[in-house]
C-alpha positions as CSV (number, residue, x, y, z in Angstrom):
1,M,-41.5,11.5,11.5
2,S,-38.8,12.9,13.3
3,T,-36.1,10.9,14.9
4,Y,-33.5,11.6,17.6
5,C,-29.6,12.1,16.3
6,A,-27.6,9.4,16.1
7,S,-25.3,8.5,19.0
8,S,-22.4,5.9,19.1
9,S,-19.5,5.0,20.3
10,G,-16.2,6.4,19.2
11,T,-13.4,3.9,20.5
12,E,-13.4,1.1,22.9
13,D,-9.6,1.9,24.0
14,F,-9.9,4.4,26.3
15,T,-12.7,5.2,28.5
16,R,-16.6,3.8,28.9
17,I,-19.5,5.3,31.3
18,S,-19.6,2.5,33.5
19,L,-22.6,3.3,35.8
20,V,-25.8,5.8,35.1
21,Q,-28.4,5.6,38.1
22,L,-31.3,7.9,38.6
23,T,-34.3,6.8,41.0
24,G,-37.8,8.3,40.3
25,D,-41.1,8.3,41.9
26,G,-42.5,4.8,43.0
27,N,-38.9,3.3,43.3
28,T,-38.3,3.5,39.4
29,Q,-34.9,3.4,38.5
30,I,-32.2,3.3,35.8
31,N,-29.3,1.5,37.2
32,N,-27.0,0.6,34.3
33,N,-24.0,-0.5,35.9
34,T,-21.5,-2.1,33.2
35,V,-18.2,-2.1,35.3
36,E,-16.0,-4.9,34.2
37,V,-18.6,-5.8,31.3
38,E,-16.7,-6.3,27.9
39,D,-18.6,-6.7,24.4
40,D,-15.9,-9.6,23.8
41,D,-13.3,-11.8,25.6
42,T,-10.3,-9.2,24.5
43,S,-9.0,-7.8,27.6
44,G,-9.0,-4.3,28.3
45,K,-11.8,-3.3,25.7
46,A,-14.6,-1.1,27.0
47,D,-18.1,-2.2,26.6
48,Q,-19.4,-0.4,23.5
49,Y,-22.3,2.2,23.1
50,Q,-25.5,1.0,24.7
51,D,-29.2,2.0,24.0
52,Y,-31.7,1.6,27.2
53,T,-34.6,3.5,25.7
54,L,-37.0,0.3,25.7
55,S,-35.6,-1.7,28.9
56,Q,-35.0,1.3,31.3
57,Q,-37.4,3.7,32.2
58,V,-37.7,6.2,35.2
59,T,-40.8,8.3,36.3
60,L,-40.7,12.0,37.2
61,T,-42.8,14.6,38.7
62,P,-42.5,18.3,37.3
63,G,-41.1,20.5,40.0
64,Q,-39.6,17.7,41.8
65,T,-35.8,17.5,42.2
66,Y,-33.5,14.4,41.2
67,T,-30.2,13.2,41.4
68,I,-28.6,11.2,38.4
69,T,-24.9,9.5,39.2
70,I,-22.7,9.2,36.5
71,H,-19.0,7.1,36.6
72,N,-16.7,7.4,33.9
73,E,-14.0,4.5,33.6
74,L,-10.6,4.5,32.2
75,V,-10.1,1.2,30.5
76,S,-6.5,1.4,29.5
77,N,-3.6,2.9,31.3
78,G,-3.9,6.0,29.5
79,H,-4.5,9.2,31.3
80,L,-6.7,11.2,29.2
81,P,-9.4,13.3,31.1
82,I,-12.9,12.1,30.7
83,G,-16.0,14.3,30.9
84,A,-19.6,13.5,30.5
85,K,-22.9,15.6,29.8
86,V,-26.5,14.7,30.7
87,Y,-29.5,15.9,28.4
88,I,-33.2,15.0,28.8
89,D,-35.5,16.0,26.0
90,W,-38.2,17.9,28.2
91,N,-40.6,19.2,25.5
92,G,-40.6,16.0,23.4
93,D,-39.4,17.9,20.4
94,V,-37.0,14.9,19.3
95,D,-33.8,16.8,20.0
96,F,-31.5,17.9,22.8
97,D,-31.2,21.7,21.5
98,D,-33.3,23.6,23.9
99,T,-31.1,25.4,26.9
100,S,-33.0,23.5,29.6
101,E,-32.3,20.3,28.0
102,E,-28.6,20.0,29.1
103,I,-29.2,19.3,32.9
104,G,-25.3,19.0,33.6
105,T,-21.8,18.4,33.4
106,I,-19.3,16.2,34.8
107,D,-16.0,18.0,34.8
108,E,-13.4,16.2,32.7
109,N,-11.3,15.8,35.7
110,T,-13.6,13.8,37.7
111,L,-14.3,10.3,37.0
112,E,-17.4,10.3,39.3
113,G,-19.9,12.9,39.8
114,S,-23.8,13.6,40.5
115,I,-26.2,16.0,39.1
116,T,-28.9,17.4,40.6
117,F,-31.6,18.7,38.4
118,T,-35.5,20.1,38.7
119,V,-38.3,18.8,36.2
120,P,-39.6,21.7,34.4
121,V,-43.3,22.3,35.6
122,T,-44.6,23.3,32.1
123,G,-44.0,21.4,29.0
124,F,-44.0,18.0,27.7
125,S,-46.3,15.4,29.7
126,G,-45.3,11.7,28.8
127,Q,-42.5,9.3,27.9
128,T,-39.3,11.2,26.6
129,R,-35.5,10.4,26.5
130,L,-32.3,11.0,28.8
131,R,-29.0,11.0,27.1
132,V,-26.0,10.6,28.6
133,V,-22.7,11.6,26.3
134,S,-19.0,11.0,27.8
135,Q,-15.5,11.5,25.6
136,A,-12.3,11.9,26.4
137,G,-9.6,14.2,25.8
138,V,-12.1,17.2,25.1
139,S,-13.3,19.6,27.5
140,A,-16.6,18.4,29.2
141,F,-18.3,21.8,28.3
142,D,-17.3,21.0,24.7
143,I,-19.3,17.6,24.7
144,G,-22.9,17.7,22.4
145,P,-25.7,15.6,22.5
146,C,-24.9,14.0,19.0
147,D,-21.2,13.6,19.7
148,V,-19.4,10.6,19.3
């Protein structure tokens, strides 16, 4: 059985994704707000990688348009550019390699942004996966779905 490529956090010293918000049909919602959340009591450390696959789900309709909002947050006093990229495995083939599965980029010079996308009318029907990847110090366009 195939599995998705691993995803994990890099460092907890510089940046984190502090908000992922997507409202779907029937008021289903992904609303992951980790502002001020820390893994331990060590001040200035970011909340590390989190997997919300089983706990947060949203219903989307083929042909309809939705908006996902992403906030990146600087944790330290650094001035690294932070970018983010969003992927959805539309065809259920357990990867994010297909061209249409990269749904958008938050520019590395913008800490907060929204991406509007339309669900394809053909393809997989059923549960699939959304992945948000954020990195500091690289161009957002160079971020891959399996990057740390």
